[in-house]
C-alpha positions, 0 to 999 in steps of 0.5 A: 114261796117265790122271789122276784128280783130286780136290779138297777145297773150301770151297764147291761153286761154280765159283770156290770156295776149294780146300783140297786137290788130289790126283791120281794117274796110272794105267792103267784096264786095269791094277792100281794107280796109277803115282804120286800126289801132293797139294798144299794151295794157300794159302787166304788168298791165294785169298780176298783176292787171287783173290776165290775164295769159301767157303759156310756150307753147305760149311763146316758140312758139313766140321764134321760130317766125321771128324777125320782128314778135317778135319786135312787142312784145318787142320793142314797147311801150304799148300805153294803158291799156286793159280797155282803148282800150276796151272803145275806141274800143267800142266808135269808131264805131256805132256798129248797122251799123257793119254787121260783126266782123270777125276773123280767126276762131271764137274760138280765137280773138273775144271770147278773146275780148268778155271775156275781155269786160265781165271781165272789166264789160263793155258791148260787143259792137257788137251784138251776131249775128255779129261775122264772121269766115274767115276759114269757108268762105275760105273753102266755097270759096275753098281757101287753105292757099296758096291762102290767101293774105300774111301779110306784117309781119306775126304775127303782129296784124295790118298786119294780120288783113289787110291781112285777110280782103283782103283775105275775099274780095278775097273769096267773089269774088270767091263765087260771080263769081261761082254764076254767072257762 
């Protein structure tokens, strides 16, 4: 089993406010996802108590995004604290059985989550060898951005995670087909 995570944030820094966390479980060599979920951590708590940060540039970027994407930020009710999410996520899987924790680039989603675990004084649940990078995989498969599966709503974490997982499966198939020819 593999997990793909996607975050929506109010900064690009490692200690950013996280507005949405979406993830799905999947098998890269199969088709479709096993299940998918999302959470919306409380923003005020992250700012006041946890001292996480927002950036003007990121907020400005969000203001230029489609209304459907922005709705995920201001119309949804937070459903947990960041620590509640981290604890729940850590206990949701037998992480020894998780072969890969994927994100679209290794310098953002996984790194921010790992930092959040450390700040919360919780162990990172996955092994340090587990993170995987979709961008590298897509490059190896010869895929361009137009070859990727489009999310149902761009910049909604759960939709982005599902689309990226399906794109990983597409890349796996391309690589496998190249090996068999």
